[in-house]
C-alpha positions in Angstrom: 82.0 188.4 140.1 85.7 188.1 139.1 88.3 188.4 141.6 91.4 190.1 140.1 95.0 189.2 142.2 96.3 193.0 141.7 100.0 193.0 144.5 101.9 191.1 146.1 101.5 187.8 146.0 103.0 185.2 144.1 101.3 181.8 143.5 99.2 183.0 146.8 102.6 183.0 149.4 103.4 186.4 150.1 106.1 188.3 152.2 105.4 189.5 155.0 104.3 193.5 155.2 104.0 193.4 151.2 100.3 194.8 150.5 97.5 191.7 149.2 95.5 193.3 146.9 92.1 192.1 145.0 89.8 193.7 142.9 86.4 192.2 142.8 84.5 193.1 138.9 80.7 193.1 139.8 79.2 192.0 136.1 75.2 190.9 135.9 74.8 187.0 135.0 75.3 187.7 131.0 78.9 189.3 131.8 77.7 192.7 132.1 79.9 195.1 134.0 77.5 197.1 136.1 78.1 200.6 137.0 79.1 201.4 140.9 80.4 204.1 142.6 80.7 205.3 146.0 77.1 206.1 146.3 75.4 203.0 145.0 77.6 200.3 146.5 76.1 198.6 149.2 77.2 199.3 152.9 77.8 195.5 153.7 80.4 195.2 151.1 83.4 194.0 153.4 86.8 191.7 153.1 87.0 189.8 157.0 90.8 188.8 157.4 90.7 185.4 158.9 94.5 184.5 161.2 94.9 180.5 160.5 95.9 178.7 163.9 97.4 175.6 164.2 98.9 175.1 160.6 102.7 174.6 159.9 105.2 176.0 157.0 103.9 173.5 154.8 100.4 173.3 155.2 98.8 175.1 151.7 95.5 176.3 153.7 93.6 176.7 156.5 91.8 173.5 156.7 94.4 172.5 159.2 93.5 174.6 161.9 90.7 177.3 163.3 89.7 180.4 162.0 90.0 183.3 164.0 88.8 187.3 163.0 91.8 189.1 162.2 90.5 192.6 161.3 87.2 194.1 159.2 87.5 196.4 156.1 85.2 198.1 153.8 85.7 197.4 150.3 86.5 200.8 148.3 84.9 201.6 144.8 88.2 202.1 142.6 86.5 202.6 138.8 83.1 202.1 138.2 82.3 198.7 138.2 85.3 197.4 140.3 85.7 197.2 144.1 89.4 197.3 145.5 90.4 195.5 148.4 94.0 196.0 149.7 95.6 194.7 153.2 99.3 194.2 154.5 100.0 191.3 156.7 102.8 192.0 158.8 102.4 188.4 160.9 104.0 185.1 159.2 101.3 182.5 158.9 98.2 181.0 157.1 95.0 183.4 155.9 91.7 183.5 154.6 90.2 186.7 152.9 86.4 186.4 152.8 84.8 189.1 150.7 81.4 189.2 150.9 78.7 191.3 149.7 75.3 191.9 151.4 76.5 189.3 154.0 77.0 186.3 151.4 80.4 185.3 149.9 81.6 186.3 146.8 81.1 183.3 144.4 83.5 183.0 141.0 82.3 179.7 139.0 83.0 180.9 135.8 84.6 184.7 134.7 84.3 186.2 131.9 87.8 187.7 129.7 87.0 190.0 127.4 90.0 188.9 124.8 90.4 190.8 121.4 90.9 188.8 118.0 93.1 191.4 115.9 92.6 189.7 112.7 88.9 190.3 112.7 88.3 193.7 114.6 86.3 192.0 117.4 85.9 191.0 121.2 85.2 188.0 122.4 84.3 186.7 125.5 85.5 183.8 126.7 84.6 182.1 130.0 86.8 180.0 132.2 86.7 178.2 135.4 88.0 180.9 138.5 87.1 178.8 141.3 90.0 180.0 143.0 88.9 183.2 142.8 85.8 182.3 145.2 85.3 183.4 148.4 87.0 183.0 151.0 90.4 183.3 149.2 93.5 181.2 151.2 96.9 182.5 151.0 100.1 181.8 153.2 102.2 184.5 154.5 106.1 183.8 154.8 108.9 186.4 156.3 110.0 188.9 154.3 113.9 189.5 153.7 116.3 189.6 156.7 116.9 192.3 158.8 119.4 192.5 160.4 117.9 195.0 163.3 115.5 192.2 164.3 117.8 189.9 164.2 119.4 188.4 167.5 122.7 186.1 168.4 123.0 184.2 172.1 124.4 181.6 173.7 128.2 181.2 175.5 130.3 181.8 173.2 129.1 185.8 173.9 130.1 185.4 177.3 133.7 185.6 178.5 135.4 182.0 179.6 138.9 180.4 180.8 140.9 178.7 178.4 140.7 174.7 179.1 144.0 173.9 178.7 145.3 171.9 175.5 141.9 170.2 175.0 139.8 173.9 174.0 137.2 173.3 170.8 137.0 176.8 170.4 133.2 178.5 170.9 129.6 178.5 170.1 126.5 180.5 169.4 123.4 180.7 167.9 122.2 183.5 165.6 118.5 184.3 165.0 117.4 185.0 161.2 114.2 187.5 161.5 113.1 189.8 158.8 111.6 193.5 159.9 109.0 192.4 161.3 110.5 189.9 163.7 109.0 187.0 161.8 111.5 184.1 161.9 112.9 183.3 158.9 112.8 179.1 157.1 115.4 180.2 154.7 118.6 179.5 154.8 120.2 182.8 155.4 123.8 181.2 156.8 125.6 183.4 154.0 123.9 186.3 154.4 126.4 186.7 158.4 129.3 187.2 159.3 131.1 186.6 162.2 134.7 188.5 163.2 136.1 188.4 166.2 138.6 191.2 167.2 141.6 191.4 169.7 143.8 194.6 170.4 147.0 194.0 168.5 145.2 190.5 167.0 144.6 190.1 163.5 140.5 189.5 163.0 139.6 185.7 163.1 136.8 185.1 161.0 133.8 182.1 162.5 132.1 179.7 160.3 128.0 179.4 160.1 126.2 176.3 159.7 122.5 176.2 159.4 121.0 174.1 162.9 118.3 171.5 162.7 115.5 174.8 163.5 114.3 176.9 160.9 115.9 180.1 161.3 118.8 179.1 163.4 122.1 179.3 163.0 125.4 177.9 165.0 128.2 179.5 164.5 131.8 179.2 165.7 135.0 180.9 166.4 137.9 180.0 168.2 140.3 182.5 169.6 143.0 181.3 172.2 145.0 184.4 172.8 144.1 186.1 176.0 142.7 189.7 176.4 140.2 192.0 175.6 138.2 190.4 172.5 135.0 191.8 170.6 132.7 189.1 168.3 130.8 191.1 165.5 128.2 189.6 164.0 126.4 191.4 161.1 124.4 190.8 157.8 126.3 192.8 155.4 128.1 195.6 157.0 125.1 196.1 159.6 125.0 194.3 163.4 122.3 192.5 164.6 121.1 193.2 168.0 123.8 193.8 170.7 126.6 193.6 168.2 129.3 193.8 168.8 129.9 191.2 171.8 132.7 192.4 174.7 134.6 189.1 176.3 137.6 188.8 178.3 139.1 185.7 177.6 141.0 184.6 180.6 144.5 182.0 180.6 144.1 178.0 181.5 146.1 176.6 184.0 149.7 177.2 184.2 151.5 174.5 181.8 155.0 173.5 182.8 156.2 172.9 179.3 155.7 177.0 178.3 156.7 178.4 181.3 159.7 180.3 181.4 162.3 181.1 183.9 165.0 183.7 184.4 167.1 186.3 186.6 170.8 186.0 187.5 170.6 183.7 190.3 170.3 181.1 187.2 173.7 181.3 186.4 175.2 183.4 190.1 175.2 183.6 193.1 177.0 185.1 196.2 177.1 184.0 199.5 175.2 184.8 202.1 173.2 187.1 199.2 170.1 186.4 198.2 169.5 185.2 194.4 166.8 186.2 192.2 164.9 183.7 190.4 162.1 184.7 188.2 159.0 182.5 187.2 156.8 183.3 184.5 153.9 180.6 184.8 152.1 180.2 181.1 149.6 177.8 179.6 149.2 175.6 177.2 148.8 178.6 174.5 151.4 180.4 176.1 149.7 183.4 177.9 151.1 185.1 180.9 149.6 184.0 184.0 149.1 187.1 186.0 147.3 185.7 189.7 148.9 183.6 191.5 
């Protein structure tokens, strides 16, 4: 019996949502193809998916873990002598597929490959090592492409805040990168995200994004010192992540005498017995007007 990898996996690593396909070519001991169809395929021809637990992304097989039955799929006849099995895995992790015929794992110590010698006009059968096709087959499913609608942003930097005098250092929040199935991506997606802060009558401010120590988590930073209503846009391409844009209010900091102003006629002249008017406009370190006392 020979397994043929048909779709989905590359070097036994597949992206979530891809179809993982195997084709079983049934032969006798000397390599003669066994003609089968939907009527003579043994009913016990099945493929059992095992989800491996306790593995890390660096692990290459299920030796690190225990196996849990994930699903049971009956193989189908794709053509005479061939049985096809396909499955789509949407959860990141390590898997084993056990392909069994009449209750026994299919083995492939050697397999027959037909090679045509064009110059001689003959077909030569070459037997090669096919141990990698022996059931159960181990492979890994990684996260698929980044999907903005499943990415999230969280942190204090997305909430309203009060400016803290001359020591304000900007605001930070986290972005979590995910594929369409919600799997955390481990690839570096820092350049895929965009953070832009916008205020009415102000030029947009572009933030910075950097990877954190945790895979799939990114630290975003922006700095706005103008008081007022602000919207923070977090996007992948031109598509917003969950909850974006984030609306918040920036409030002025403590009053700073060096930026505050005094005005009014009372600064220049006054009449005896008459009230002189002096207006004090309190401003913070960044020259935002304080509206409260």
